[in-house]
C-alpha positions as CSV (number, residue, x, y, z in Angstrom):
1,T,10.0,44.1,5.0
2,F,12.2,45.4,7.9
3,L,9.2,45.6,10.3
4,K,9.2,41.8,10.8
5,N,12.7,42.2,12.3
6,Y,11.0,43.6,15.4
7,C,9.7,40.1,16.1
8,D,13.2,39.1,17.1
9,P,13.7,40.2,20.8
10,D,17.3,41.2,20.3
11,Y,16.5,43.4,17.4
12,F,13.5,44.9,19.2
13,N,15.5,45.7,22.3
14,T,18.4,47.4,20.4
15,N,16.2,49.4,17.9
16,T,13.8,51.2,20.1
17,T,13.3,54.4,18.2
18,F,13.0,55.6,14.6
19,T,12.9,59.0,12.9
20,L,10.1,60.0,10.6
21,I,10.8,62.7,8.0
22,D,7.8,64.4,6.6
23,L,7.4,66.2,3.2
24,N,8.7,69.4,4.7
25,E,11.8,67.5,5.9
26,D,10.8,68.0,9.5
27,R,12.0,65.2,11.7
28,F,10.0,63.5,14.4
29,E,11.4,60.9,16.7
30,Y,9.2,57.9,17.7
31,Q,9.6,55.5,20.6
32,I,8.5,52.0,19.7
33,I,5.8,50.4,22.0
34,G,5.6,47.0,20.4
35,I,5.1,44.7,17.5
36,A,1.9,42.7,17.1
37,S,0.6,40.1,14.7
38,F,-3.1,40.1,13.6
39,D,-4.8,37.3,11.7
40,L,-7.4,39.0,9.5
41,T,-9.1,35.8,8.6
42,N,-10.2,35.2,12.2
43,E,-13.4,37.1,12.9
44,D,-12.6,37.2,16.6
45,T,-9.3,39.2,16.0
46,Y,-9.4,42.6,17.7
47,L,-8.9,45.3,15.1
48,D,-9.8,48.6,16.9
49,W,-6.1,49.4,17.1
50,Y,-6.1,51.5,13.9
51,S,-6.7,54.8,15.7
52,S,-3.8,57.1,16.4
53,Y,-5.6,59.7,18.6
54,F,-7.7,59.0,21.6
55,K,-10.2,61.1,23.4
56,D,-8.9,60.2,26.8
57,Y,-6.7,57.8,28.8
58,Y,-9.6,55.3,29.2
59,E,-10.0,54.9,25.5
60,F,-6.3,54.5,24.9
61,N,-6.0,52.0,27.8
62,T,-8.9,49.9,26.5
63,I,-7.4,49.7,23.1
64,M,-3.9,48.8,24.4
65,N,-5.3,46.2,26.8
66,N,-7.3,44.6,24.0
67,T,-4.2,44.6,21.7
68,L,-1.8,43.2,24.3
69,P,-2.6,39.5,23.6
70,Y,-1.4,40.1,20.0
71,F,2.0,41.6,20.9
72,I,5.0,39.6,20.0
73,N,7.4,42.0,21.7
74,H,6.6,45.2,23.7
75,I,8.0,47.6,26.2
76,E,6.9,47.6,29.8
77,G,5.7,50.6,31.7
78,F,4.6,52.9,28.8
79,S,2.8,55.9,30.1
80,Y,0.3,57.7,27.8
81,H,0.1,61.5,28.0
82,N,-1.8,62.3,24.8
83,Q,1.1,61.5,22.5
84,Q,0.4,60.9,18.9
85,L,0.7,57.2,18.0
86,I,1.7,55.8,14.7
87,T,1.2,52.3,13.3
88,L,3.4,50.8,10.6
89,I,1.9,47.8,8.9
90,T,3.2,45.1,6.7
91,C,2.0,41.6,5.5
92,D,3.3,38.4,7.1
93,M,4.4,36.6,3.9
94,N,4.3,33.3,5.8
95,K,0.7,33.5,6.8
96,E,-2.2,34.4,4.5
97,D,-4.0,37.6,5.5
98,T,-1.9,38.2,8.6
99,R,-0.4,41.6,9.4
100,F,2.5,42.8,11.5
101,V,1.8,46.1,13.2
102,L,4.5,48.2,14.8
103,F,3.1,50.7,17.4
104,A,5.1,53.8,18.4
105,Y,4.5,57.1,20.0
106,R,5.9,60.5,19.1
107,K,8.5,61.7,21.6
108,E,8.0,65.3,22.6
């Protein structure tokens, strides 16, 4: 799928946003934070990244810090201010039970 293109640094750096169109045809712009790869067969793989809302900055920071080692590409200096996050997930067809996860936040 197109998500794996974000593993290429050039593609990642030139395609930094996307627009999500909901069922009402409302448009929401998202800023990409990064792309990560998670091996689901490894029981030590951190998987608490699935949440898109956080009760506070500490919870968000903990999740992002624990996810950081899995990032292939990511932006520097992202500042969290209770934005909604979205994760787009696809399989890595070259590795059994591995997922690419694209993280992005909704621009206000």
